[in-house]
C-alpha positions in Angstrom: 9.3 -2.8 0.1 7.8 -1.7 3.4 7.3 -4.7 5.6 3.9 -3.6 6.8 1.3 -1.0 6.0 -1.4 0.2 8.4 -0.2 -2.5 10.8 -0.8 -5.2 8.2 2.2 -7.3 7.2 2.8 -7.3 3.4 4.0 -10.9 3.4 1.2 -11.7 0.9 -1.1 -9.7 -1.4 -3.6 -7.7 0.5 -7.2 -6.9 -0.4 -8.9 -3.5 0.0 -12.7 -3.8 -0.3 -14.8 -1.0 -1.9 -17.7 0.3 0.1 -19.2 3.3 -1.6 -22.0 5.1 0.2 -22.9 7.4 -2.7 -25.8 7.6 -5.1 -23.7 8.0 -8.1 -20.5 5.9 -8.0 -20.0 4.2 -11.3 -20.5 0.6 -10.1 -22.3 0.4 -6.8 -23.8 3.9 -6.5 -27.1 3.9 -4.6 -26.7 0.3 -3.3 -25.9 1.4 0.3 -28.2 4.4 1.2 -28.8 2.7 4.5 -25.7 2.8 6.7 -26.6 -0.6 8.2 -26.4 -2.1 4.8 -23.0 -0.6 4.2 -21.7 -1.9 7.5 -23.1 -5.3 6.8 -21.4 -5.4 3.4 -18.1 -4.2 4.9 -18.1 -6.9 7.5 -19.1 -9.5 5.0 -16.1 -8.4 2.9 -13.8 -8.8 5.9 -15.2 -12.3 6.5 -14.5 -13.1 2.8 -10.9 -12.0 3.2 -10.6 -8.3 2.9 -7.8 -6.7 4.9 -9.0 -3.1 4.5 -12.5 -1.7 3.9 -12.4 1.6 1.9 -15.4 3.8 2.6 -16.2 6.6 0.2 -18.9 9.3 0.4 -18.1 11.3 -2.7 -18.0 9.8 -6.2 -14.8 10.5 -8.1 -15.8 8.8 -11.3 -15.1 10.8 -14.5 -17.7 13.5 -14.9 -18.9 13.4 -11.3 -19.8 16.6 -9.5 -18.5 17.6 -6.0 -20.4 16.6 -2.9 -20.9 19.1 -0.1 -18.8 18.5 3.1 -21.9 18.1 5.2 -23.3 15.5 2.9 -20.1 13.6 2.7 -19.8 13.5 6.5 -23.5 12.4 6.8 -22.8 9.5 4.5 -19.6 8.1 5.8 -19.5 8.7 9.6 -22.0 6.1 10.8 -20.4 3.5 8.4 -16.8 4.2 9.5 -17.9 4.1 13.2 -19.8 0.9 12.7 -17.0 -0.9 10.9 -14.3 0.4 13.3 -16.3 -0.8 16.3 -16.1 -4.3 14.9 -12.3 -3.8 14.5 -12.2 -3.6 10.7 -9.3 -1.7 9.3 -11.1 1.2 7.7 -9.7 3.5 5.0 -11.5 6.8 4.3 -11.6 7.7 0.6 -11.8 11.5 0.6 -10.1 14.7 -0.7 -11.2 16.8 2.3 -9.2 17.2 5.5 -12.3 17.9 7.5 -13.9 14.6 6.4 -10.6 12.7 6.9 -10.3 14.2 10.4 -13.8 13.2 11.4 -13.3 9.7 10.0 -10.0 9.2 11.8 -11.7 10.3 15.0 -14.4 7.7 14.3 -11.8 4.9 13.9 -10.4 5.0 10.4 -6.7 4.2 10.1 -5.9 5.1 6.4 -6.6 8.2 4.3 -7.0 7.4 0.7 -6.8 10.6 -1.3 -7.3 10.6 -5.1 -5.6 14.0 -5.2 -2.4 12.8 -3.5 -3.0 15.5 -0.7 -3.2 18.3 -3.2 -6.8 19.4 -3.3 -6.9 20.5 0.4 -3.8 22.2 1.8 -4.9 21.0 5.3 -4.6 17.4 4.4 -0.9 16.9 4.6 -0.5 18.5 8.1 -3.4 16.4 9.2 -1.9 13.1 8.0 1.5 14.0 9.4 0.1 15.2 12.7 -2.1 12.1 13.2 0.7 9.8 12.1 -1.8 7.9 9.9 -1.3 5.8 6.8 -2.0 7.4 3.4 -2.6 6.4 -0.2 -1.3 8.9 -2.7 -3.0 8.6 -6.1 -2.1 10.0 -9.5 -4.8 12.0 -11.2 -4.9 14.7 -13.8 -7.5 17.4 -13.5 -10.6 17.1 -11.3 -13.2 14.3 -11.4 -15.4 16.5 -13.6 -12.6 16.9 -16.2 -10.2 14.1 -15.4 -9.9 12.9 -19.0 -8.6 16.3 -20.1 -5.2 16.0 -21.8 -4.1 12.4 -21.2 -0.8 12.8 -23.0 2.3 11.2 -21.5 5.8 10.8 -22.8 6.0 7.5 -21.0 3.0 6.8 -18.8 4.7 4.5 -16.3 7.7 6.8 -15.9 5.6 10.0 -15.8 3.2 8.6 -13.2 6.1 7.2 -11.2 7.8 10.6 -11.2 4.7 12.3 -10.0 4.1 9.8 -7.2 7.6 9.9 -5.9 7.5 13.7 -5.9 4.3 13.6 -3.9 5.8 11.0 -1.5 8.9 13.2 -1.0 6.7 16.2 -0.3 4.8 14.2 2.2 7.9 13.0 3.9 9.2 16.6 4.0 5.9 17.6 5.6 6.3 15.0 8.4 4.7 11.9 7.0 6.7 8.8 7.8 7.9 6.8 4.8 6.4 3.6 6.0 3.0 5.2 6.1 2.9 5.9 2.4 1.4 3.7 -0.4 1.2 4.7 -4.1 -1.7 4.3 -6.5 -1.2 5.0 -10.2 -4.8 6.0 -10.6 -6.2 3.5 -13.0 -9.3 5.0 -14.7 -8.2 8.6 -14.1 -7.1 10.4 -17.2 -5.5 7.5 -19.1 -6.2 5.6 -22.3 -7.0 1.9 -22.4 -3.4 1.1 -23.5 -2.0 3.3 -20.7 -4.1 1.6 -18.1 -2.7 -1.7 -19.1 0.8 -0.3 -19.2 0.4 0.9 -15.6 -0.8 -2.4 -14.4 2.1 -4.2 -16.1 4.5 -1.6 -14.7 3.5 -2.1 -11.0 7.0 -3.3 -10.2 8.6 -0.2 -11.7 6.1 2.0 -9.8 7.1 0.3 -6.5 10.8 -0.1 -7.0 11.5 2.9 -4.7 10.2 0.7 -1.8 6.7 2.1 -1.4 3.8 -0.5 -1.5 1.8 -0.1 -4.7 -2.0 -0.2 -4.6 -3.8 -1.0 -7.9 -7.5 -0.3 -8.3 -8.9 -1.5 -11.6 -12.0 -3.4 -10.5 -14.9 -3.0 -12.9 -13.4 0.1 -14.5 -14.7 1.4 -17.8 -11.5 0.4 -19.7 -12.5 -3.2 -19.0 -15.9 -2.5 -20.6 -14.2 -1.1 -23.6 -12.0 -4.2 -23.9 -14.8 -6.7 -23.4 -17.9 -4.9 -24.7 -19.6 -5.3 -21.3 -21.6 -2.2 -20.3 -22.7 -3.4 -16.8 -19.9 -2.9 -14.3 -20.7 -6.0 -12.3 -20.4 -8.2 -15.4 -16.7 -7.2 -15.5 -15.8 -9.1 -12.4 -14.1 -12.1 -14.2 -11.8 -9.7 -16.0 -11.3 -7.6 -12.9 -10.2 -10.6 -10.9 -7.7 -11.6 -13.6 -6.3 -8.1 -13.7 -6.0 -8.1 -9.9 -3.9 -11.3 -10.1 -1.8 -9.9 -12.9 -1.2 -6.7 -10.9 0.0 -8.7 -8.0 2.2 -10.8 -10.2 3.7 -7.6 -11.6 4.4 -6.2 -8.2 1.3 -4.7 -6.6 1.1 -5.1 -2.8 -2.6 -4.2 -2.4 -5.5 -4.5 -4.8 -8.7 -2.5 -4.4 -11.7 -4.7 -5.4 -15.5 -5.0 -5.5 -15.6 -8.9 -5.5 -13.5 -9.9 -2.5 -14.2 -13.6 -2.5 -13.5 -14.2 -6.1 -10.3 -12.2 -5.9 -9.1 -14.0 -2.8 -9.7 -17.4 -4.3 -7.9 -16.5 -7.5 -4.9 -15.1 -5.6 -4.8 -18.3 -3.4 -4.6 -20.4 -6.5 -2.0 -18.2 -8.1 0.1 -18.4 -4.9 -0.1 -22.2 -4.8 1.0 -22.4 -8.4 4.0 -20.2 -7.7 
């Protein structure tokens, strides 16, 4: 596996903290309408052990509707600038090259694109030209219809094939191999059983040498497994799944509850 990602050594599991500045994200939508609150939360996550802070200004939850470019920029720019000024490693969660470009100019270091650089043809040249790190995620359809047709011959192999094809396309377009991380897209067009298969298959997804990022925190499939409707109530299961994802081969886990996940991973590492 790549020895480092975004300048961060991958000598231990790394945490990506979620900071959504949206009114409609499935778990924390509306909690950070004030940029100062979002910046404070991001810095708190860093103090709790987050290695990366992932800032998103457009919800990509199933059934969500697109946000205008101007609105997405209005939401994310002051937050990215504020966090980067404090030397946080910031990831911008966006499908738009224009938003990614502005965020990179403001200090972001990673582009986290749920479309694997497919939704905006300008995204791949931007990532290559800026020599920035990127997360390529597997997704079927668009957020408004992401559950359409979730049929797979073998979900781990199908998702792995897609991600390696996108990685190869990015490398052919000028993105350096060591800049690429792969995300199987937990919660995007898969059944509960398929979500679990993908988490269990993290090692297979990463066997080509790219670091694997797993984001299953508070997702709806946990609610279906546990009967818990409130996303925040799913933290104990989310933490357990994060540890299991790392145990199975994930290099980075994307989480809401940084402190609990860090503590659980520390105990797991000690028991190894």
